[in-house]
VOPAGU-2260 file (C-alpha; in pm, 1 decimal, decimal comma):
REM VOPAGU-2260
SITE   aa  ch    i         X         Y         Z
SITE  MET   A    0      37,2     227,0    -853,7
SITE  LEU   A    1     -58,7    -149,9    -946,2
SITE  TYR   A    2     272,4    -344,1    -932,6
SITE  GLY   A    3     340,2    -701,1    -900,5
SITE  HIS   A    4     236,7    -817,6   -1229,5
SITE  VAL   A    5     389,7    -787,9   -1562,0
SITE  GLU   A    6     624,7    -482,0   -1514,1
SITE  LYS   A    7    1004,6    -470,6   -1431,9
SITE  PRO   A    8    1174,6    -284,7   -1152,6
SITE  GLU   A    9    1269,7     -20,0   -1395,8
SITE  HIS   A   10     906,9      53,2   -1488,4
SITE  VAL   A   11     860,4     104,3   -1090,5
SITE  ILE   A   12    1131,8     339,5   -1062,1
SITE  ASP   A   13     996,1     540,6   -1369,6
SITE  HIS   A   14     643,7     566,0   -1235,3
SITE  LEU   A   15     817,3     708,6    -898,7
SITE  ILE   A   16    1027,4     937,8   -1074,0
SITE  LYS   A   17     716,6    1054,7   -1310,1
SITE  LEU   A   18     494,3    1078,8    -984,8
SITE  ARG   A   19     750,8    1300,2    -788,1
SITE  GLU   A   20     810,7    1524,8   -1102,1
SITE  LEU   A   21     399,5    1570,8   -1122,3
SITE  GLN   A   22     416,9    1622,5    -768,2
SITE  LYS   A   23     667,4    1911,5    -770,1
SITE  LYS   A   24     462,3    2062,6   -1024,6
SITE  THR   A   25      90,6    2069,8    -872,9
SITE  HIS   A   26     129,2    1947,7    -474,6
SITE  GLY   A   27    -162,5    1729,0    -591,9
SITE  PHE   A   28    -122,9    1432,5    -425,3
SITE  ILE   A   29    -175,4    1378,2     -31,8
SITE  THR   A   30     -54,3    1002,6     -33,3
SITE  PHE   A   31     111,7     739,9    -223,4
SITE  ILE   A   32     -63,0     370,3    -254,4
SITE  PRO   A   33     152,1      88,4    -382,5
SITE  LEU   A   34    -108,6    -153,5    -489,3
SITE  LYS   A   35      -0,4    -494,8    -508,1
SITE  PHE   A   36    -171,1    -718,8    -752,8
SITE  SER   A   37    -321,9    -983,9    -622,9
SITE  LEU   A   38    -361,1   -1294,5    -901,6
SITE  ASP   A   39    -642,0   -1524,7    -820,3
SITE  HIS   A   40    -948,6   -1532,1   -1063,9
SITE  THR   A   41    -804,8   -1236,7   -1291,5
SITE  GLU   A   42    -740,8   -1284,5   -1684,4
SITE  LEU   A   43    -376,8   -1267,1   -1636,4
SITE  GLU   A   44    -383,3   -1568,9   -1418,9
SITE  LYS   A   45    -639,3   -1733,1   -1662,2
SITE  GLU   A   46    -414,0   -1676,2   -1985,4
SITE  HIS   A   47     -70,4   -1760,9   -1762,7
SITE  HIS   A   48      71,1   -1440,5   -1824,9
SITE  VAL   A   49     116,3   -1427,1   -1457,9
SITE  THR   A   50     187,2   -1750,5   -1285,7
SITE  HIS   A   51     223,6   -1629,0    -916,5
SITE  GLU   A   52     228,5   -1303,5    -706,0
SITE  CYS   A   53     512,2   -1109,1    -627,8
SITE  SER   A   54     712,1   -1177,6    -291,2
SITE  SER   A   55     703,8   -1019,9      22,3
SITE  ILE   A   56    1067,4    -907,2      -5,6
SITE  TYR   A   57     950,2    -717,7    -351,7
SITE  ASP   A   58     659,7    -566,7    -123,7
SITE  LEU   A   59     884,1    -440,9     110,9
SITE  LYS   A   60    1171,1    -306,9    -177,7
SITE  VAL   A   61     828,3    -118,9    -352,8
SITE  ILE   A   62     774,5      16,4      -8,5
SITE  ALA   A   63    1125,5     118,6      88,4
SITE  LEU   A   64    1224,7     285,2    -268,6
SITE  SER   A   65     875,3     480,0    -264,3
SITE  ARG   A   66     974,7     603,4      47,8
SITE  LEU   A   67    1361,4     716,5     -52,8
SITE  MET   A   68    1246,1     844,1    -376,3
SITE  LEU   A   69     898,5    1060,0    -298,0
SITE  ALA   A   70    1043,9    1193,9      18,7
SITE  GLY   A   71    1001,8    1561,8      44,7
SITE  GLN   A   72     759,4    1580,7    -200,3
SITE  LEU   A   73     506,4    1318,3     -67,5
SITE  ASN   A   74     552,9    1185,8     235,5
SITE  ASN   A   75     244,5     972,5     264,0
SITE  ILE   A   76     337,5     636,4     173,0
SITE  SER   A   77      43,1     417,2     225,3
SITE  VAL   A   78      33,7      65,4     306,6
SITE  TYR   A   79    -290,0    -141,4     203,7
SITE  TRP   A   80    -310,8    -418,7     474,3
SITE  VAL   A   81    -574,0    -610,2     246,0
SITE  ALA   A   82    -297,2    -668,2     -17,4
SITE  PHE   A   83     -41,5    -709,1     209,4
SITE  GLY   A   84    -199,3    -886,3     462,9
SITE  LYS   A   85    -154,7    -790,9     834,5
SITE  LYS   A   86     165,5    -894,4     947,8
SITE  LEU   A   87     350,3    -801,0     652,9
SITE  ALA   A   88     120,6    -472,4     633,5
SITE  GLN   A   89     320,7    -433,2    1000,6
SITE  VAL   A   90     659,2    -472,1     878,2
SITE  ALA   A   91     597,2    -244,2     581,2
SITE  LEU   A   92     528,8      20,1     811,6
SITE  ALA   A   93     856,0     -25,9    1001,4
SITE  ASN   A   94    1014,1      29,2     652,5
SITE  GLY   A   95     900,4     313,1     525,8
SITE  GLY   A   96     498,5     290,3     516,7
SITE  SER   A   97     345,5     578,8     707,6
SITE  ASP   A   98       9,8     509,6     714,6
SITE  LEU   A   99    -234,5     198,3     743,5
SITE  VAL   A  100    -514,4     212,2     510,5
SITE  GLY   A  101    -787,5     -39,2     413,2
SITE  THR   A  102   -1084,3      23,6     676,7
SITE  ALA   A  103   -1327,4      48,6     346,3
SITE  PHE   A  104   -1644,6    -117,5     411,9
SITE  SER   A  105   -1680,9    -212,2      22,6
SITE  GLU   A  106   -1380,2    -342,6     -91,9
SITE  GLU   A  107   -1458,1    -548,9    -402,2
SITE  ILE   A  108   -1138,5    -654,4    -576,3
SITE  TYR   A  109    -933,3    -823,2    -308,1
SITE  ARG   A  110   -1250,2    -993,3    -193,9
SITE  ALA   A  111   -1313,7   -1136,8    -561,0
SITE  ALA   A  112    -957,0   -1272,7    -562,1
SITE  GLY   A  113   -1020,6   -1421,6    -223,6
SITE  LYS   A  114    -798,1   -1236,3      33,2
SITE  PRO   A  115    -981,1   -1133,3     366,9
SITE  THR   A  116   -1108,7    -775,4     368,1
SITE  ASN   A  117   -1265,9    -770,3     744,7
SITE  SER   A  118   -1098,2    -590,8    1034,3
SITE  SER   A  119   -1222,0    -346,0    1285,7
SITE  VAL   A  120   -1071,2      -3,7    1361,0
SITE  LEU   A  121    -960,8    -136,8    1683,9
SITE  GLU   A  122    -792,6    -416,3    1545,6
SITE  LEU   A  123    -610,6    -217,8    1309,8
SITE  ALA   A  124    -510,0      26,0    1583,4
SITE  ASN   A  125    -384,6    -253,3    1811,2
SITE  MET   A  126    -189,8    -382,6    1501,9
SITE  VAL   A  127     -26,1     -33,4    1503,7
SITE  LYS   A  128      34,8     -25,6    1859,3
SITE  GLU   A  129     221,9    -367,3    1858,1
SITE  ILE   A  130     495,1    -215,4    1633,8
SITE  GLY   A  131     533,8      70,7    1866,5
SITE  ARG   A  132     366,3     347,4    1690,4
SITE  SER   A  133      85,8     559,2    1794,1
SITE  PRO   A  134    -241,7     478,6    1640,0
SITE  ALA   A  135    -497,2     757,6    1486,4
SITE  GLN   A  136    -800,3     746,4    1289,8
SITE  ARG   A  137    -761,8    1011,4    1000,8
SITE  ASP   A  138   -1005,5    1134,5     731,1
SITE  THR   A  139    -934,9    1110,4     356,7
SITE  PHE   A  140    -765,0    1475,8     410,0
SITE  PHE   A  141    -532,3    1330,6     706,8
SITE  ASN   A  142    -708,0    1546,2     961,8
SITE  ILE   A  143    -698,5    1360,2    1278,7
SITE  LEU   A  144   -1033,5    1189,7    1429,8
SITE  GLN   A  145    -930,0    1031,9    1729,2
SITE  LYS   A  146    -622,5     884,3    1891,0
SITE  PHE   A  147    -595,3     535,5    2027,9
């Protein structure tokens, strides 16, 4: 779910309700990734429809609300560190997020918006350790490949 641009909080809630209901019927999702809108170099910025990115507080509210509203139906709430930055990603993991994502080696969207997108698996594992969690590398289907 892309958020933090032109939507209102009620749109986020409506999206989560629809996602939860669809998951109840299909069990087709393995994770939910709230994807923060990045303003720089977008048409919304150029046309002045959006003048700033949403706050870190809003980011954390979206993560926490996702955890609460999807509980029991979709328990993997991914935190995309590339969108949040590394420090806020750690806070998001401690406030509803269950999975740190962002090791895609050809990330283009946030790079085009001027965001840092490089990190090593070891650096991400250390980020997880710093907040008292046990990091593990997984595959797309949440099978553990290695523990750190």
